[in-house]
C-alpha positions as CSV (number, residue, x, y, z in Angstrom):
1,M,2.2,16.4,-12.6
2,K,5.7,16.1,-11.1
3,L,5.7,12.3,-11.1
4,L,7.4,12.1,-14.5
5,A,9.1,15.5,-14.5
6,N,12.6,14.1,-15.1
7,V,11.6,11.6,-17.8
8,D,8.7,13.4,-19.6
9,E,10.8,14.8,-22.4
10,K,12.6,11.5,-22.9
11,I,9.3,9.6,-23.2
12,D,8.0,12.2,-25.7
13,A,11.2,11.9,-27.8
14,H,11.2,8.1,-27.8
15,S,10.2,6.4,-31.0
16,Y,6.9,4.5,-30.9
17,P,5.5,1.9,-30.9
18,A,7.7,0.8,-27.9
19,S,7.5,-2.0,-25.5
20,C,7.8,-1.8,-21.7
21,A,11.2,-3.6,-22.0
22,E,12.5,-1.0,-24.4
23,L,11.5,1.9,-22.1
24,I,12.9,0.1,-19.1
25,A,16.2,-0.4,-20.9
26,E,16.4,3.2,-21.9
27,Y,14.9,5.1,-18.9
28,G,14.3,2.5,-16.2
29,E,16.8,4.0,-13.7
30,F,15.2,7.4,-13.6
31,E,13.6,8.2,-10.3
32,L,9.9,9.1,-10.2
33,E,8.9,11.9,-7.8
34,V,6.6,10.0,-5.4
35,P,5.6,11.6,-2.1
36,N,6.0,8.6,0.1
37,G,9.2,6.9,-0.8
38,E,11.3,6.2,-3.9
39,E,10.4,4.4,-7.1
40,T,12.1,4.2,-10.5
41,L,10.4,4.3,-13.9
42,G,11.5,0.7,-14.3
43,D,9.8,-0.3,-11.0
44,A,6.5,1.1,-12.4
45,L,6.8,-0.3,-15.9
46,N,7.7,-3.8,-14.7
47,R,4.2,-4.0,-13.2
48,L,2.7,-3.7,-16.7
49,G,4.2,-6.9,-18.1
50,E,4.6,-7.2,-21.9
51,T,2.8,-4.1,-22.9
52,T,3.4,-2.2,-26.1
53,F,2.7,1.6,-26.2
54,H,1.5,3.2,-29.4
55,D,2.6,6.7,-28.4
56,A,4.1,8.8,-25.6
57,E,0.7,9.6,-24.1
58,D,-0.1,5.9,-23.9
59,A,3.2,5.3,-22.1
60,R,2.7,8.2,-19.7
61,L,-0.9,7.2,-18.7
62,A,0.2,3.6,-18.2
63,T,3.0,4.7,-16.0
64,Y,0.6,6.8,-13.9
65,S,-1.6,3.7,-13.4
66,A,1.3,1.5,-12.5
67,V,3.0,3.4,-9.7
68,S,2.9,1.9,-6.2
69,K,0.9,3.1,-3.3
70,N,3.9,5.3,-2.4
71,A,2.6,7.7,-5.1
72,I,-0.7,8.4,-3.4
73,G,-1.3,10.6,-0.4
74,R,-3.3,9.1,2.5
75,E,-4.4,5.6,1.6
76,N,-8.2,4.9,1.4
77,Y,-8.9,8.6,2.0
78,S,-11.8,10.4,0.4
79,D,-13.2,13.8,1.4
80,R,-16.2,13.2,-0.8
81,D,-17.7,10.1,0.7
82,A,-20.3,10.5,3.4
83,P,-19.7,8.4,6.6
84,S,-21.4,5.1,6.8
85,I,-24.3,4.4,9.2
86,N,-23.0,4.4,12.9
87,E,-19.8,6.0,11.8
88,N,-18.7,9.6,12.5
89,G,-16.3,9.7,9.6
90,P,-12.6,10.4,9.5
91,D,-11.0,13.1,11.7
92,Q,-10.6,16.3,9.9
93,V,-7.1,17.2,8.9
94,S,-6.0,20.7,8.0
95,F,-3.3,21.0,5.4
């Protein structure tokens, strides 16, 4: 996933356990590659409060869960849900 492309190696090389505050101090200014705007690693990690990560994978997964709605495509979109009763469903979009 491109989201952490520019900080992935740094997160892997960091010494664990590590707190959010430690990762923010070291790598917080790095930009995440979100499709709908800009966000830094510090922005995402600030949403996690006083969390401690046991390893790089723990930090990576937590970061994925903490990014803003700018990191998702179309909000509330699902191509798997059937339309509700009396609803035709969303207009089809071709990519």
